N, C-alpha and C positions, 0 to 999 in steps of 0.2 A: 504494500500500500504506500501511497504518498501522503504526506501531511503538510499543511500550509498554515501559516499564521501571519496576520497583519492587523494593524490598528485601523479602526473605522471611526472617525469623529461623528458623533451622533447629533450634536446640536451646533448650530453656527454661533450661538450666543454664549457658549461655555466650553470648557476643555474636556468635558466628559467624553469618553471613548469606549467602544467595545473592542475586545480582542478575541475573536473566535478562532478556534483551532479546528480545521476541517480535515477530513480524510477521504481519499478516493482510491478505487481499486485499479492498480496499474494494468492488470490483464484485460480490462474492458476496452473495447474500441473507444476512441476519443469521444464520439458523439453520444455515448451512453454514460460517460463518467458522471455527468451532472445529475443524472437520474438516481444514482446510488451513492451520493455524497452523504457523509455523516458529520454531524457537529459533535466533537468529542470533548470540548472544553470551551468555557466562555468567561472572560474577565471583563468587569465593568468598573470604571473608575476614572479619576482625573489624571492619574499617573500611569506610566507603563507598568505592566505586571512584573513581579519578581520571577524570572524564568525558572529558578529552582523550585519555588513554591507552586507556580502555576502549572509547570509541566510534569511535576512528580507523579500525580495520579496517572497521567497518560503514559509516562515512561514505565511505571510499574505494570500497566496493562500490556505494553509491548513485550515486556519480559515474560509475562505469563503466557501470552499468545505464542511466543516463540518456543517456550519450554514445553507447555502442555497442549497448546492448540485449542481447537474447539470441535465439538462433535456436530455432525449434520447428516441428514438422511438422504442417501442417493436413491431417488424414487425410480430410477431406471431399473434397479434390481433389488430395491428394498434393503440395502446394506448401509449400516451406520459407519461413516468414515470420520477420521480425525485429520484435520488440516492445521498446519502451523502457519503463522503469519509473520512476514518480514516487513520492515518499514525502512527501505533503503533510500528514500528520496524526501528531502525537506525543501519547501518552496517558500521564500520570503524575500522582501526587498532588503536593501543594504542596511537600513537602521535596525530592522527586526532581526536580520541575520547576525549583526554584531551583538545584539542583546542575547540571542539564543546561544551563540558560541562563546560569549564572554570575551569578545575581541574589542580592540579599539574601533571607534566609528570610522567611516570611510574618509572623513576629513582630518583624521589624526595621523600621527606617525605610524608607519607600517599598517595603514588602514585597509589594505587589500587583503581579503580573506582567502585568496587563492595563490598568491605568491608573496615573496618577501621584499617587494618593492617598497622602499621607505617613503616614497613620495618626496616632493620638493615644495617648500613654502615660497611662493612668489607674490609680488605686489599685483593687486588687481583693484583698480579704482582707488578708494580711500583705505582699503584694508589689504588683507593677505588671503591667499587661497592655496590649498594643497593640490598639486598637479602630479601626474604620473607619466612623464614623457618616456620615450624609449631610451634605455640606458644600456651601456656595455661595461662589463659582462651582463647578460640577461639575468635578472634576479631568479633564484631557484624557486620552483613550485613548492607549495606547502604539501604536507601529507599528515595523516591522522596521528601517526606515532610521534613525529617530531613536535606536533602541536601539543600533545599531552606532556612531553618533556619540557616544553616551554612553559606550560601551565605550572608544573612542579617547580621550575626555576623561579618563576615570578612569585609564587607563594613563599618559597624558602628565602628568597633574597629581600622580600618586602618592596621590590620595585613596582612601579605602576603597571609596567608591562614588560614582557620579553618578546621582541619581534612582533608586537601587536597583541600578544596573548596575555590576558589579565589573570585568568584563573581557570579552573575546570569548568566544563560545560556539562550540564546534566544530560545533554543528548548523547554524551559519550557512553552512557549506560545502556542505550538502546542496542540490542543484540545485532551484530553484523552491520551496524551503521557506521559509515565513514564520515567523520566530521567535515572533511574538506570536499571530497568528491560527491558526498551525499547531499550537501547543501548547494543546490543548483543555482547558477547565476540566471536571473530571470530576464528574458528579452523585453517583456512588457515595461517593467520599471527601468531597466538599464538603457534600452535603445529608444523605445517610443516615447515614454514620459521623461527620459533622461536626455539622450543625444539630440533627438529631433526637436524637442521643445527648446533646448539650449540654443541650437543654431537658429531657430526661428527668432528667438529673442535677440541674438547677435545681429542678424540681418535687419530687423525692424527697429531696434532701439539705438543702433549706432548711427552717427552722423558724420559725413565727410570721409567715410571709409569706402574703398573700392567695391566692397561686397554689400554695402547697405542699400536698401531700397524702401520706398514708401509703402505703408500698409494698404493704401487705397489701390495701388497697382496690383498687389496680391489679391485683393478682394475682386477686382475687375476680372482678373484671369480666372479665379475660381468660379465666378458666376457664369462664365462662358462654358464651363465644363458640364456635359450631360452625363449624369451618373448611370452606370450599368445597374441591372437588377440585383446583382450580387452585393452591392454596397447598400446596406439597410439604413445606416445613419446619414441623414441629410447634412450637407455642408452648412456650417455656421460661419458668420462673418468673422474676419480676423480680430475684430474688437473683442470677441469672446475667445481669442486664441489662448489666453492664459488659463482658460477653463476647458479647453478642448480635452475630450476623453482620450484614453489610450487608443481606442479603435479609430478615432478621427485622425490622430497623429500617425497611426499605421497606414491609413488610407492615403494621407498626404505624402508620406515617404514613398510608398510603393507604386501608387497610381497617379497622383497629381503632380508631385514635384519634378519628375523627369521631363514633363511637358512644360509646366509653368515656369520653372526656374531657368530654362534655356534662354528666355528673353529678359530675365530679371538679373541674372548674375553674369559677371564677366566669364569668359570661356574657361580660364584656369580654375576658378572657384566652382563653376558648374561641373567640370570634369572631375574635380575632387569629390564633390557631393555624390556623383554617380558611383564612386567606389563603395560608399555606404549603401546606396540603393541596391546595387547588384549583389553585394554581400548578403544583405537581408533577403533579397529575392531568392537566393540559393538556400538560405536557412529556412525559408517558408515553404519550400517544396514538400510535397507529400512523400516523396522518396528521394534520397540523396545517394550519390555514388562517392567513392573515395576521391574521384577527380573533382566533383563539386566541392567537397570539403577542403581540398587543397587550394582550389580557386578562391574559396571564401577566406581562407587564411591569408592569402596574398592580398586580397582586397582590403581586409581589415587592417593589416599592417600598413598598406599604402595610405589608407584614410588617416590612421593615427600618425604616421610619420610625417605627413605634409602639413599638419595643423600648425606647428610652431612657426613655420615660414609664412604661411598664408594668413593666419589669424593671430598668432602670438602664443607662446608657451602657456600663458595663463588660461587658455581654453582647452588644454589637454586634461580634461576633468576625469574624475574617477570612473564615470560612466563610459567615457571614451576608452579608457584603459580596460574596462570590463568587457568590451566587445571582443577582445582577444580570448578571454576566458569563456565567453558564450560559445564562440566557435569551437574551442577545444573541448567543451562539454559535450559536443555532439558525439565524440568517440565513446563516451560512457553511456549516454542516455538517449541518443538519437536527436532528431530535429527539435529545436527549442519550442516550436508551437505546441508540441505534444505535452509539455509540462509547464507551460506559461501560467502566469497568475490570473489570466483573464477569467478562467473558470471560477476561481475563489473570490475574485473581486465582485463578480455578479452576485454570488451568494451573500457576501458581506453587504452589498448595496441593498439587497432585498431585506436583510435584517434591519438596516438603518431606517427604512421607511416605516417600520412598525413602532418607532419611538417618537413621541410628541411631547414637547415641554421638557424643561430641565429641573423640575422640582424634585425634592428628595423622595426617593421611591422606597416603599416597604419591600420586604423580601417577597411577599405574595405578589405585589405588582410586577417586580422584576421577573419572577417565574412566569407570570401571565404573559408578559411582553416577549420573553424568550419563546414561549409556546406559540404565540402569534407569529413570531419571526420564522420559526421552523415551518409553520403552515404556509407562510408566504413563499418560502423557498420551494416547497413542493406543490404549491397551488396548481400550477399548470402541469407540472411533471407527473402528478399522481391523481389529484381529485378529478380532473377533467378527462382522464384516460378511461376511467371505469364507467363507460356509458354504452348503451346499446348501439348508438350510432355516433361515430366520432367525426367531427367536422374540422377540417384543416383550414384555418382562416388565413387568408393572404396577409402578408406583412407582419405576421406574428413573430415575436422575438425569437421563439424557439422553433420556427418553421423548419429550419434546416435539420433539426434533430428528430423530425417526426417519422423518419424511416424505421425507428425502433418499434412503432406501433404494430406493424405487421409481424415483427418477430415476437413481441410479447403477447399479442392478441390475434392469432392467425385466423380466428373464426369471426371476428367482429367486423361488420361492414365499415368501410371508410368512404366518405364523400369529400372530395376536394373542390372548393369553390374559388374561382378567380375571375376578376373583371378586367384585367389589363394585360395578361400574358399573350404573347404571340404564339404561333404554332410550335416553334422550336422550344420555347420555354415551357409550353404545356407538355411536350413529350418528355422534357427533363423532369417536370413535376411528377409525371407518372412513374418514372424510374426511381426518383428519390424517395417516393412513398412505397416502392416495391409493389405497385399495382400490376396485376397480371390480367390482361385482356379486359380492361375496365369498360363499362358503358360510358359513352361520351355524348354529352348533350351541349348544343351550341344554340344560343338565341341572340337576336339583335339587341343592341342597347336602345333602339328607337321603339319605345313602347308608350302606350296611352297613359300609363301612370307616371311617366317621367316628364317633367316640365323644366325647361331652361329659361331662366330670367336673368338679365343683366341689370345690376344696380350700381349706381355711381359710388365709388369708394370714398370714404371720408376718414375722420379720425377713428382711433380704436374704440373710443367710448361710443361714438355715434354708430359705428358698425355693429357693435354688440346690441345697441338699442334697436337698430333696424331688424336684427335677427330675432330678438325677443318679440317685437311687434308682429313679424311675419308668422312666427310660431303660434302666438296667441290668436291671430286672426284666422289663419288657415289650418293649422295643424295642432290645435290645442289638445285634442284627444288622441293624437297619433303618436306612434313611436318613430324615432329617427336618429340619424347620426349627423353631427356637424363636423365637417372636415376643415382642417387648418392647412395653410400653405406650407408651414414648417413647424417643427417641434418648438422652436423658439417662440413663435406666435401663440401656440397652444399653452405654453407654460406662463 
């Protein structure tokens, strides 16, 4: 199994946060993992959890599952079997990873959790920042055994840290778990929320630099792009760029930036950016060859190596350095999309929506909210599955995962409804839902019960008022849906 932990700020007006610890089954196909995710621990408070206290019950359970396993009934031949469980993979962003491993944070001396690069403190603006440029000789990679020896040395010497290791990590007690190779560098936090967001800030906030350009030019270029059906999240204006989600930044990197930046960046900066684009394109492939992996290594090194000359050494951030370790992690665990934090971020976001208000909560209320959060996580994944007739709704967030319905419920009828798909997309829809020889019904959108009326657009308040008046006048007793042009307008 894989386990993941990260903090989720619950309220905008206070520092309260929840720290869920989720587990998923490694052997499941990727599109099924979310359906069988478990919440194994939960911390709620204004400060980060103490990892030794928070993780101890979980670690104790991993030891028991490894030693004695659990019994289950194999219904194919009515035999009771015993299976042992391993937990070889931990997924966390850099701050949570440092907390779990008892390492220095990424902005401290020897802050890399995968090699012994000490980092260099350089001036940036009015302060200092720790950067990780390429150095020779190349810093040695860490390993679990040496890390434990460093922990012993730090405790015995009384030093703050030895090569970045402060003390023992409770995760070292998990059977067969490798402290270094088992804590995987995450592409979502490291590249999409790290590198891509950092360079967008450099380009848009800098003035008088050869690589800087105005935000309005980026907006104009993005507005001209027609999104394919596969991209579910609509583009939001650059003024919301600092709040772009990881999926938006991923789409910008892989789909938009190769086209848009060609006219916005000088050629030398544009070609440098393509090193990162092509490296991540290879890492996002469903299947990778050794040739792909070697090519990705070269591209990552080229991207990292040219930053000091093009942008300045102060921009060789920890996340840029981490790109090399993300590529190397493919040797151990495969393509990084298969174990990225996207899966667990969605679950944490679902839990967050169940908390309202920051008043002091009783134990009963907390338990009630946790129960509601768990129900929210499985609301679509379970509750709506057990129906006599299952309707696959177009544009649903989990639409791409509905192929599991035919596997789990082979006898249940499935009806797929779509209003915008062309014939090619319809055929892909049939195959993605594993429909065999389905009945196909097609009708025109020109029907007597559909009326098109154009109304002059005004301010947001007047638009809402007009909508309310139309509903009250014509559709007061009817059911209906109001569509918005974008998610931003809806919110």
